[in-house]
KEKE-3310 file (N, C-alpha, C; in steps of 0.2 Angstrom, whole numbers, plus 5000, padded with zeros to 4 digits):
npx = (5099:5097:5102:5105:5096:5103:5103:5107:5112:5115:5107:5094:5093:5095:5082:5073:5076:5072:5059:5055:5058:5048:5037:5039:5038:5024:5018:5023:5016:5003:5004:5005:4994:4985:4991:4994:5004:5018:5031:5029:5025:5037:5045:5039:5042:5056:5060:5055:5063:5075:5071:5070:5083:5090:5094:5109:5113:5105:5101:5101:5090:5082:5073:5059:5048:5043:5045:5037:5024:5022:5022:5011:5002:5002:4998:4985:4980:4981:4973:4957:4950:4957:4959:4955:4958:4951:4953:4967:4970:4962:4969:4982:4978:4974:4986:4993:4990:4988:4976:4972:4979:4976:4963:4963:4969:4959:4949:4954:4956:4943:4937:4931:4918:4914:4918:4928:4920:4924:4937:4937:4929:4911:4902:4889:4878:4867:4867:4874:4873:4870:4871:4874:4870:4854:4849)
npy = (4921:4918:4924:4917:4922:4929:4930:4942:4941:4952:4962:4957:4958:4971:4975:4970:4977:4990:4987:4984:4997:5004:4997:5001:5015:5016:5011:5020:5031:5027:5027:5040:5045:5040:5045:5059:5066:5077:5072:5059:5064:5069:5058:5051:5061:5061:5047:5047:5056:5050:5039:5045:5048:5037:5032:5034:5038:5047:5065:5073:5082:5079:5069:5068:5061:5054:5063:5075:5069:5064:5075:5082:5072:5071:5084:5083:5073:5079:5091:5092:5101:5104:5107:5096:5085:5073:5066:5065:5057:5046:5042:5039:5028:5019:5016:5008:4994:4983:4975:4974:4984:4995:4996:4998:5012:5019:5018:5024:5037:5041:5039:5027:5017:5005:4989:4975:4959:4949:4953:4963:4967:4971:4985:4983:4983:4976:4962:4960:4954:4941:4923:4923:4918:4918:4925)
npz = (4778:4795:4810:4826:4841:4854:4871:4883:4899:4907:4901:4903:4916:4918:4912:4920:4932:4928:4927:4940:4945:4939:4945:4959:4957:4954:4966:4975:4970:4973:4987:4990:4985:4995:5007:5005:5009:5010:5010:5005:4992:4987:4987:4976:4966:4967:4964:4950:4944:4944:4937:4925:4920:4919:4905:4899:4887:4882:4882:4898:4902:4891:4891:4900:4904:4916:4926:4923:4921:4934:4941:4936:4939:4954:4957:4952:4961:4973:4973:4971:4963:4952:4935:4923:4931:4933:4920:4920:4931:4926:4915:4920:4928:4918:4912:4921:4921:4929:4937:4951:4957:4949:4952:4965:4965:4958:4967:4979:4973:4972:4960:4956:4962:4964:4970:4966:4967:4981:4984:4993:5008:5009:5014:5020:5032:5035:5037:5048:5060:5057:5059:5072:5089:5096:5111)
capx = (5102:5096:5106:5102:5095:5108:5101:5112:5110:5115:5102:5088:5093:5093:5075:5070:5077:5068:5052:5055:5058:5041:5032:5040:5035:5018:5017:5024:5010:4997:5005:5004:4986:4982:4993:4994:5009:5023:5036:5027:5026:5044:5048:5037:5046:5063:5061:5054:5069:5080:5070:5071:5090:5093:5097:5115:5115:5100:5103:5098:5084:5078:5068:5056:5041:5041:5045:5031:5019:5022:5020:5003:4998:5003:4994:4978:4979:4981:4968:4951:4947:4962:4957:4958:4960:4948:4956:4974:4970:4960:4975:4987:4975:4974:4993:4994:4990:4988:4970:4971:4982:4972:4957:4964:4970:4954:4945:4957:4955:4936:4934:4927:4915:4912:4924:4927:4918:4929:4943:4936:4922:4906:4900:4883:4877:4860:4869:4879:4871:4869:4875:4875:4865:4849:4849)
capy = (4917:4922:4924:4915:4927:4928:4935:4944:4941:4959:4965:4954:4960:4978:4976:4968:4983:4994:4985:4985:5004:5006:4995:5005:5021:5015:5010:5026:5035:5025:5029:5047:5046:5038:5049:5066:5069:5080:5067:5054:5066:5070:5051:5050:5065:5059:5041:5050:5060:5044:5035:5049:5049:5030:5030:5039:5040:5053:5071:5072:5086:5078:5063:5070:5058:5052:5069:5079:5065:5064:5082:5082:5067:5073:5090:5081:5070:5084:5096:5089:5106:5104:5107:5090:5080:5065:5064:5064:5052:5040:5041:5035:5021:5015:5014:5004:4987:4978:4976:4975:4991:4999:4996:5002:5018:5022:5018:5030:5044:5041:5038:5021:5016:4997:4984:4968:4955:4943:4956:4967:4967:4976:4989:4982:4981:4971:4955:4960:4949:4935:4918:4923:4914:4922:4924)
capz = (4783:4801:4815:4832:4846:4860:4876:4887:4906:4910:4898:4905:4924:4917:4910:4927:4937:4925:4928:4947:4947:4937:4950:4964:4956:4955:4973:4978:4968:4976:4994:4990:4984:5001:5012:5003:5013:5006:5010:5000:4985:4986:4985:4969:4961:4966:4959:4943:4941:4944:4931:4918:4919:4918:4899:4899:4880:4880:4886:4905:4902:4885:4893:4906:4905:4923:4930:4921:4922:4941:4943:4934:4943:4961:4957:4952:4967:4979:4972:4967:4958:4946:4929:4919:4936:4931:4914:4921:4935:4923:4910:4924:4930:4912:4911:4927:4918:4934:4939:4958:4958:4946:4956:4971:4964:4957:4973:4983:4971:4972:4953:4956:4968:4965:4972:4962:4972:4984:4985:4999:5012:5008:5020:5020:5039:5036:5039:5053:5066:5054:5061:5080:5092:5100:5118)
cpx = (5100:5101:5102:5101:5099:5105:5107:5109:5110:5109:5095:5088:5092:5085:5071:5070:5073:5061:5050:5055:5051:5036:5033:5037:5027:5015:5017:5018:5004:4998:5003:4997:4982:4984:4992:4999:5015:5029:5035:5027:5032:5047:5046:5041:5053:5064:5059:5060:5074:5078:5071:5078:5094:5096:5103:5116:5110:5103:5099:5091:5080:5072:5065:5049:5039:5040:5038:5025:5017:5019:5013:4999:4997:4998:4986:4976:4977:4975:4962:4948:4952:4959:4960:4959:4957:4951:4963:4974:4968:4966:4980:4984:4975:4981:4996:4996:4989:4981:4969:4974:4978:4966:4957:4966:4963:4949:4948:4956:4948:4934:4930:4924:4914:4919:4923:4926:4924:4936:4943:4929:4917:4905:4892:4882:4870:4862:4874:4879:4870:4873:4876:4869:4861:4850:4842)
cpy = (4921:4920:4921:4921:4925:4933:4936:4944:4948:4963:4964:4957:4968:4980:4974:4974:4988:4993:4986:4992:5006:5004:4999:5012:5020:5014:5017:5032:5034:5027:5036:5048:5044:5043:5057:5070:5071:5076:5062:5057:5067:5064:5049:5054:5062:5052:5043:5053:5054:5041:5038:5049:5043:5029:5036:5042:5047:5059:5070:5075:5083:5073:5066:5066:5057:5058:5073:5075:5064:5070:5083:5078:5069:5079:5088:5077:5075:5089:5093:5095:5107:5103:5100:5085:5074:5063:5062:5058:5045:5038:5037:5028:5016:5012:5009:4997:4982:4979:4977:4982:4996:5001:5000:5010:5022:5023:5024:5036:5045:5042:5032:5019:5008:4994:4977:4963:4949:4946:4960:4966:4972:4980:4989:4979:4977:4965:4955:4955:4942:4929:4918:4921:4919:4920:4924)
cpz = (4790:4806:4822:4837:4852:4865:4881:4894:4909:4907:4901:4912:4923:4916:4917:4932:4935:4927:4936:4949:4945:4942:4957:4963:4957:4962:4977:4976:4972:4984:4994:4990:4991:5006:5011:5007:5009:5005:5004:4992:4983:4984:4978:4964:4961:4962:4952:4940:4940:4938:4924:4916:4918:4911:4898:4892:4878:4885:4893:4905:4896:4887:4900:4907:4912:4927:4929:4922:4930:4944:4942:4938:4951:4962:4957:4957:4972:4979:4968:4962:4952:4939:4925:4924:4933:4926:4915:4925:4931:4917:4914:4926:4924:4911:4916:4924:4923:4938:4946:4960:4955:4950:4962:4971:4962:4962:4977:4980:4970:4965:4952:4962:4970:4967:4969:4968:4974:4986:4991:5002:5010:5015:5021:5027:5040:5038:5044:5059:5063:5057:5068:5083:5095:5107:5121)
residu = (MET:SER:LEU:PRO:VAL:VAL:THR:CYS:GLN:HIS:ALA:ASP:SER:ALA:ARG:ASP:ALA:ASP:GLY:ASP:LEU:VAL:GLN:ASP:TRP:LEU:PHE:LEU:VAL:LEU:ARG:TYR:ALA:ILE:SER:ARG:GLU:ALA:ARG:ASP:GLN:ASP:ALA:VAL:LEU:ASP:LEU:ALA:ARG:LYS:MET:ASP:THR:LEU:ASP:ARG:GLU:ARG:GLU:ARG:GLU:ALA:PHE:ARG:PHE:PHE:ARG:SER:HIS:SER:GLU:ARG:LEU:CYS:ALA:ALA:ILE:ALA:ALA:PRO:ASP:THR:PRO:GLY:ARG:ARG:GLU:THR:LEU:MET:ALA:HIS:ALA:ARG:ARG:ILE:GLY:GLN:SER:PRO:LEU:GLN:GLN:ALA:PHE:LEU:LEU:ILE:CYS:ARG:LEU:GLU:THR:ARG:VAL:ILE:SER:GLY:THR:ALA:ARG:THR:ASN:ASN:ARG:SER:GLU:LEU:TRP:LYS:GLY:LEU:GLN:ARG:ARG)
# end
């Protein structure tokens, strides 16, 4: 005998809130990669601390994924000579799971030089005057 699956509205909204936090964290990491300002790094680390302590059944210090990952990630973003920098940044990019956000992160960190066609202008000046009338 199988029981029907009952969805709880509160559980769904909790999952949505967690997804929103992850999305916010991803955008904060991207913002820090762009600005490299201390206040943006602090925002990444503050949200990471909050995310790690969401599950009240766990010990507060037992789950540190977002904090430790954010610390390594921010260090890799800030210092191009950090050992394992490329591997750390590429691992983060693979975890993003959203192609436009992933592409933006790779471009900002100078790990990817190509742009998906149609998403951004090229910097080719050879056709700069094309379509203009001659005088």
